[in-house]
C-alpha positions, 0 to 999 in steps of 0.5 A: 453694861459698863465696858461691854462696848469694849467687846466692839471697839470704839469708832467716829461715824462722820456723815457727809450729806451732799451727793451730786444725784439722787440713785433711784434705789438709795434709801440713804440721807442724801441731798443734792446740792451745788453750793457747799459752804465747806469751812462751815461744815468743817466748823461744825464737824469740829464743834460736835468733836469737840462736845463728844470728846467731852463725854467719852474722853480716853477712849483708845479711837480704832476707826474713823468712817467717812460715810454718806451721801457722797464724801468724795465730794469733801474738800481734802482739808475739810477731810484732814482737819476733822482726822486731825482734831479727832487724833487730838481728842483721843488716843489712836489705835496704833492700826487706826483705820480711816475709811473714805466712801468715794464714787468713782467720777473723775472728779472724786479721783482727782482728789484721792492723792489729798483723801490720803495726804490727809490720813485717809488710808482705806477707800470704799469705792461705790461702783455698783455695776460692771455694765454700762446699761445697768448703770445707767438704770441704777442713775449711776453718772459714771461708766465702767471705763471711768469706774476702772480709771479710778479704781486704778487710782485708788489702788495706787493711792491706798494699800486698802481699796473695797468697792460695791457691787450691787446683783440681783439687777433687772433682767440679769441672768445667775450666768451673768452675774457669775461673769461680773463677779469674776471680773470683779474679782479679778480687780479686787485688793483684798475687800468687796461689799456685794449687795442683793438689790432691794426694793425700799420704800421712799425711793424712785424705785419703790415708787416705781415698783409699786406702779407696776415697773421695774420688770425683769427683776430676777424671781427668788430662785434665780436671787438665791442661785446669785447668792450661792454663786457669790459665796462659792466664786468669792471663797474660791478666790481667797475672799470669803464672806466674813458678813451677810454682803461682805468678803474680805481676804484674811485680816482685811475686813472692815474694821469700822463695821465690825465695830457696829456688827461686834456692838461696840460704841461709836460717836456719829456726826453729822445729819442722820448719823446715828451712834451708840454710847456706853455712859454711866452704864447705860446704852444710849442710842443717839440720832441727829437731825436729817435735813443739812440745814437743822443739823447746822443750825443744831450744831449752832445751838450747842447740839447737832443731836436729837433726844437721846434714848436709852436702851434697856438690856432687852433692846440692847441684848437683841440689838447685839443679837440682830448685828452679831449673827450677820457676821461668819464668827457668830455671837457669843452666849454668854455676853448675850446672857449678860447683856439680857439676864437670861439664855437664848430659847434652847428649843429654838436653838435646838431647832435651828441647829437640826435644820443646819441653819445655825452652829454651836461651838461652846458659847458660840453660835454662829449662822451656817453659810445657808442660814445666813441666807435666810437670816431674819427667820433665823432672827425671828425663831431665836427672838421668839419668847 
């Protein structure tokens, strides 16, 4: 366990909790406010970075990811201060990936050159739909024209640009999605994140759905057709799925997210941020207060973190399985044995192989393309004692 995290790498996640508006489908920790003291937030981030650097000194930092919320509402100076501090605290990989999530509004796009100058080298843009009617339904403030203009700016500022789309939306047919995805692929640089709309409890969409609203959502068969269309079109375009919802040209995968899926270590700072750290041979789960003001108070008191949870080997192995099986590359069963102290059940593996849901290649276990479409069922089978 002591050095297992090296199989995944080491990253830094920075959560910016603020948005201009709360999207009705979103269950992330985001808050709408008009007055933000950027200087105070910068100081809080720097204080937390210094605290973690004392705990895990000397590790090579592979990635930094600014997530949210809407990180493109951060001042470029704030972003630059965090990057400079992280570079000062840890030795950095020569190919350090620094990603910032951005909304495609004109205000955010106007900051792109500043983020580039601050050290950001990858943008992940939340476009979500290439249809103005659906953008309004999703609660987005931008139009398709705004998104295309912002994307053009990002493409000229950064070599690496990804964007997100949501499919299986209201009244969307497989033919609609095929046309929209074809348009997206004609725009794409090297990476797309393509998510099926899910209705989460605690969101405006969740409340509306329980009241009988959100009519016109695709049935399971149509949603499955859209998933297959996604795989076929992206593969034909040279951007196959390397993870359940993420597609990239070879070598353009999100290195930061690979740290999660390959079960590496990462520091998480900011309200609602989670982390995983291996210290003294123990795998620890960290989390922070959700409410921005409470997180700031906690940082002022010495640590912007809630109590830590030590993961026992069974929990760690289960996490590794759940994260790693999302990847097209799969997991290393020898690593699983080292984490858990025993093998994955051979009868369950054989059953899933016979169904064509997984395949084994020496010590590697991976879900097939059809299997990744029903990954939760595969995990239930593999995690059953």
